[in-house]
Every structure is written in C-alpha cells, then in structure tokens.
C-alpha positions as CSV (number, residue, x, y, z in Angstrom):
1,M,-67.0,179.5,173.0
2,V,-64.4,178.1,175.5
3,N,-66.1,174.7,175.2
4,R,-65.8,174.7,171.4
5,I,-62.1,175.6,171.7
6,N,-61.6,172.8,174.3
7,A,-63.3,170.3,172.0
8,G,-61.2,171.3,169.0
9,L,-57.9,171.3,170.9
10,R,-58.6,168.0,172.6
11,W,-59.3,166.4,169.2
12,K,-56.1,167.8,167.8
13,Y,-54.0,167.6,171.0
14,P,-55.5,164.9,173.2
15,D,-52.9,165.4,176.0
16,M,-53.4,169.1,176.3
17,P,-55.1,170.2,179.6
18,V,-58.6,171.5,179.4
19,L,-59.2,175.3,179.5
20,K,-61.5,176.4,182.3
21,S,-64.2,179.0,182.0
22,Y,-64.2,182.0,184.4
23,S,-67.1,184.4,184.8
24,G,-66.9,188.0,186.4
25,F,-69.2,189.7,189.0
26,S,-72.7,190.2,188.0
27,L,-74.3,193.7,187.9
28,M,-76.2,193.0,191.1
29,E,-73.0,192.0,193.0
30,V,-71.2,195.1,191.9
31,M,-74.1,197.3,193.0
32,I,-74.2,195.6,196.4
33,G,-70.4,196.1,196.8
34,V,-70.7,199.8,195.9
35,F,-73.5,200.2,198.4
36,L,-71.6,198.5,201.2
37,S,-68.5,200.6,200.5
38,T,-70.5,203.8,200.6
39,V,-72.0,202.9,203.9
40,L,-68.6,202.0,205.3
41,M,-67.0,205.3,204.1
42,T,-69.9,207.3,205.4
43,G,-69.4,205.8,208.9
44,I,-65.7,206.5,208.7
45,V,-66.2,210.1,207.7
46,Q,-68.7,210.7,210.5
47,L,-66.4,209.1,213.0
48,L,-63.5,211.3,211.9
49,S,-65.7,214.4,211.9
50,G,-66.8,213.8,215.4
51,S,-63.3,213.2,216.6
52,V,-62.1,216.4,215.0
53,S,-64.9,218.4,216.5
54,A,-64.2,216.9,220.0
55,Y,-60.5,217.7,219.6
56,R,-61.3,221.3,218.5
57,L,-63.6,221.8,221.5
58,Q,-61.0,220.3,223.9
59,L,-58.2,222.5,222.4
60,S,-60.4,225.6,222.8
61,Q,-61.3,224.8,226.4
62,S,-57.6,224.3,227.1
63,Q,-56.7,227.6,225.5
64,I,-59.3,229.4,227.8
65,E,-57.9,227.7,230.8
66,E,-54.3,228.7,229.9
67,S,-55.4,232.3,229.2
68,G,-57.2,232.5,232.5
69,R,-54.1,231.2,234.4
70,Y,-51.8,233.7,232.5
71,A,-54.1,236.6,233.2
72,R,-54.2,235.7,236.9
73,D,-50.4,235.5,237.1
74,V,-50.0,238.9,235.4
75,L,-52.6,240.7,237.4
76,I,-51.4,239.3,240.7
77,S,-47.9,240.4,240.0
78,H,-49.0,244.0,239.3
79,I,-51.9,244.4,241.8
80,A,-50.0,242.9,244.8
81,Q,-47.1,245.3,244.3
82,A,-49.2,248.4,243.7
83,G,-48.6,251.3,246.0
84,F,-45.1,250.1,246.9
85,H,-42.7,252.9,248.0
86,P,-39.1,252.1,249.3
87,E,-39.4,254.8,251.9
88,P,-43.1,255.1,252.8
89,W,-42.4,257.2,255.9
90,T,-41.2,260.1,253.6
91,N,-44.4,260.0,251.5
92,L,-47.1,260.6,254.0
93,P,-50.1,260.5,254.0
94,G,-49.5,257.7,251.6
95,F,-48.5,256.8,248.1
96,Q,-51.4,256.0,245.8
97,A,-51.7,252.5,244.4
98,L,-54.4,253.4,241.9
99,T,-54.1,256.0,239.2
100,G,-56.7,258.0,237.3
101,D,-56.6,255.3,234.6
102,S,-58.8,253.2,237.0
103,L,-62.2,253.8,235.4
104,D,-65.7,252.2,235.5
105,G,-66.7,251.4,232.0
106,G,-70.4,251.2,232.7
107,L,-72.9,248.7,231.4
108,S,-71.6,246.1,229.1
109,V,-68.3,248.0,228.6
110,A,-65.0,246.8,230.0
111,D,-63.5,248.6,233.0
112,Q,-60.0,250.0,233.1
113,L,-57.4,249.3,235.8
114,G,-54.6,251.8,236.5
115,L,-51.8,250.9,239.0
116,Q,-48.5,252.4,240.1
117,R,-45.5,251.6,242.2
118,W,-41.9,252.4,242.7
119,S,-39.6,249.8,241.1
120,Q,-36.0,249.1,240.4
121,Q,-37.0,247.2,237.2
122,N,-38.5,248.9,234.2
123,C,-41.6,247.7,232.2
124,Y,-39.5,245.0,230.5
125,G,-38.3,243.6,233.9
126,N,-34.8,244.9,233.3
127,E,-32.9,246.5,236.2
128,N,-32.7,250.3,236.1
129,T,-29.3,251.4,234.7
130,V,-29.4,254.6,236.9
131,K,-27.8,254.0,240.2
132,D,-28.6,255.6,243.6
133,S,-26.1,256.9,246.1
134,N,-25.3,253.4,247.3
135,G,-24.5,252.1,243.8
136,K,-27.7,250.1,243.6
137,A,-30.4,250.4,240.9
138,A,-32.5,253.5,241.6
139,F,-36.2,253.3,242.2
140,Y,-38.3,254.8,239.5
141,L,-42.0,255.2,239.2
142,L,-43.8,252.5,237.2
143,Q,-47.4,253.0,236.0
144,T,-49.5,250.3,234.3
145,R,-52.9,250.4,232.7
146,F,-55.0,247.3,231.8
147,I,-57.8,247.6,229.3
148,V,-59.7,245.4,226.8
149,N,-58.9,246.9,223.5
150,S,-60.9,246.9,220.2
151,S,-59.4,243.6,219.2
152,N,-60.7,241.9,222.3
153,N,-57.3,241.6,223.8
154,L,-56.5,242.2,227.4
155,A,-53.8,244.9,226.8
156,I,-51.2,246.6,228.9
157,T,-49.7,250.0,228.7
158,C,-46.6,250.6,230.9
159,R,-44.7,253.8,231.6
160,Y,-41.4,254.2,233.6
161,G,-39.5,257.2,234.8
162,P,-37.9,259.1,237.7
163,D,-41.3,260.8,238.7
164,A,-44.8,261.3,237.5
165,S,-43.8,264.2,235.2
166,N,-41.0,262.3,233.5
167,L,-42.5,259.0,232.5
168,Q,-41.5,257.2,229.3
169,T,-44.0,254.9,227.6
170,Q,-42.2,251.6,227.1
171,I,-45.1,249.3,226.3
172,N,-48.2,250.8,224.5
173,N,-51.4,248.8,224.3
174,F,-49.7,245.5,224.0
175,G,-52.1,242.6,223.8
176,L,-51.4,240.0,226.6
177,I,-54.4,237.7,226.2
178,E,-56.7,237.2,223.2
179,D,-60.4,236.6,223.1
180,V,-61.3,238.7,226.2
181,E,-64.7,240.3,225.7
182,S,-65.0,242.2,229.0
183,M,-63.2,243.0,232.2
184,Q,-65.0,244.2,235.3
185,V,-63.2,245.5,238.4
186,L,-64.3,246.2,242.0
187,Y,-62.3,247.6,244.9
188,A,-62.5,246.5,248.6
189,E,-62.6,249.6,250.8
190,D,-62.2,249.9,254.5
191,R,-64.6,252.7,255.3
192,N,-64.6,252.6,259.1
193,G,-60.8,252.4,259.6
194,D,-60.7,249.1,261.4
195,E,-58.3,247.6,258.8
196,I,-61.0,245.3,257.5
197,S,-62.6,245.8,254.1
198,D,-66.3,246.3,254.4
199,S,-67.5,247.5,251.0
200,W,-67.0,246.7,247.3
201,V,-67.0,249.9,245.3
202,K,-66.5,250.8,241.6
203,A,-63.5,252.8,240.3
204,Q,-63.3,256.3,241.7
205,N,-66.3,255.7,244.0
206,W,-64.1,255.1,247.1
207,I,-64.1,257.6,249.9
208,Q,-60.3,257.5,250.2
209,E,-58.0,255.7,247.8
210,G,-55.6,254.8,250.6
211,N,-58.3,252.6,252.2
212,I,-58.5,250.2,249.2
213,K,-57.2,246.9,250.5
214,A,-57.8,244.5,247.6
215,I,-59.0,244.4,244.0
216,K,-61.4,241.9,242.4
217,V,-61.1,241.3,238.7
218,A,-63.4,239.3,236.5
219,L,-62.7,238.5,232.8
220,L,-65.1,237.2,230.2
221,L,-63.2,234.8,227.9
222,S,-64.6,233.3,224.7
223,T,-63.5,230.7,222.1
224,R,-62.4,231.7,218.7
225,Q,-64.8,229.4,216.9
226,P,-68.5,228.6,217.4
227,F,-69.3,225.2,218.9
228,K,-73.0,225.3,219.8
229,E,-76.4,226.7,218.7
230,A,-76.2,230.4,218.2
231,I,-78.3,231.9,220.9
232,S,-78.0,235.0,223.1
233,S,-77.5,234.7,226.8
234,Q,-77.2,236.9,230.0
235,I,-73.9,236.7,232.0
236,N,-73.4,238.4,235.3
237,L,-69.8,239.7,235.5
238,L,-69.3,241.1,239.0
239,D,-71.6,244.2,239.1
240,E,-72.7,244.1,235.5
241,S,-75.1,242.0,233.5
242,I,-73.8,241.4,230.0
243,T,-75.8,240.2,227.0
244,T,-73.7,238.0,224.8
245,P,-74.2,237.9,221.0
246,S,-75.8,235.1,219.2
247,D,-72.6,233.7,217.7
248,G,-72.4,230.2,219.2
249,H,-69.0,230.8,220.9
250,L,-68.4,229.2,224.3
251,R,-67.7,231.7,227.1
252,S,-66.1,231.3,230.5
253,I,-65.6,233.7,233.5
254,R,-62.3,233.9,235.3
255,S,-62.4,235.9,238.5
256,M,-59.7,236.7,241.1
257,T,-59.4,238.7,244.3
258,I,-55.9,240.1,245.0
259,A,-54.8,241.9,248.1
260,I,-52.6,245.0,247.8
261,R,-49.6,244.0,250.0
262,S,-48.5,247.5,251.0
263,R,-52.0,248.0,252.5
264,L,-52.0,244.9,254.7
265,R,-51.3,245.2,258.4
C-alpha cells in the first residue's frame, strides 16, 4: 500500500521525498519479551522477599537481645538491694530479703520471685515525701513480685509503705518485657555457715532464708513471629525441662546470677 502511494505521489510530485515503510514487533518477539520480563520480575520479587525475611529475623533477634539486657538490668537492681535495712543492728536476727511471694512453679510453669527492702524511694523511684527526725526522706518498706503473667509478659507488682501491715500497691502486674514464656529461679544457700554458698535450692526449700547469698534467674524468650519449621523441642531451663510448642518461633535463654549485697561479707 505504501509503495503504491509512493509511486502515485512521485508521479505527481517528483520532488517529494519517499515515504518509508515501518513494521511492528512480531507475535513471537512479543511473547519472548513477555517471558523475559516475567523471569526478571520473578527474580526481583524473590530477592526482595528474601531480604524482608532476613530483616525480620535480624529485627526479632535484636528485640530478644534488648529484652534480655533490660530484664537483667531490672532484676539486678532489685535482687542486689534485697534485704537492705538502714539499721540492721536493730533488726536481729536479720531482715528477710525474700518474701512469701517467692514460689516454685513446678514443671513447665514459671516461678515467682518476691523481694523486699527498706527504701527512701517508692515504686516509681520518687523520693519519699515523709521525712525522718533529721529532715531526710524516711525509709519505708518496698516489696516487689516478679511473675510471668497470662500474656507472656515478665510483670512486676510493687507495694510501698511504712511497714508490712501498711503497704500500698503502686504498681500492679505491670508488664516489663514481652514474649517471656517462662522464668525459673534458684537460690544459693550457705548451709554450713562458712559464708560460702554450697547448694542451689528451690523457693521455700532453704533451711534458713538468711543464708541465701545469691539468686539465679533464667528467662525463656521467644520471637513474636514464626521463622522456621514448626517442630516441638525440649529446653532445659535451670532445674526444669520444658517442652516448647510446635509453632516455629525462635527461642532464646537468658540467665543471670545476682548476689544479694547485704548478705556478702
């Protein structure tokens, strides 16, 4: 058709340039282009998917590490100060560092940890507004309890008051750390009176509470999302063997041994 037009126009207008004929892609060329584009896009999607999965895994592992560090800081601050009394000589035979809230949870159940001390700061860390005879913040009794609640949070309950019969709950079951599946606690006891701990015992199994020199805590942390094949496994958490569910979540153990400063000599 173009050739016919060219011939007619050249006969009529001999000086007019010749029109050129252009042809499009063939069906085969289009199909090859679509195929190559599909292969390229599939590779890009797989690359992005792998990068996102790696990022999610790294982020979850970082969250576990951060949770472990924060748990350690909180527990150290409370356990190390447990049993403190500003005038220990007036409180013989000794002020207890551990309360009745320290309980052994048994097989596959989280333990509880109950601590107490005399403090010039309340549960929020604020200085006591009541003053002593010297005009300084008065020492009040501060009791804390650590548990793993039903939401898998390491939670704290804190009470503060002038004595054991006048305590006010200021913090009630407040979640400190998420994704904690279990907490196991053991207590280092000096059973022969040589000031050296010689036995690890469970809560309330000590011969004398005043002989507890240190506390060992182990936490079982997990990721919020599954990352691997969903299989069950056995994990030893201090004195307990725990069977984890088949959910594909990654799990990590954080353990720490903390001395009770008021018991050191």
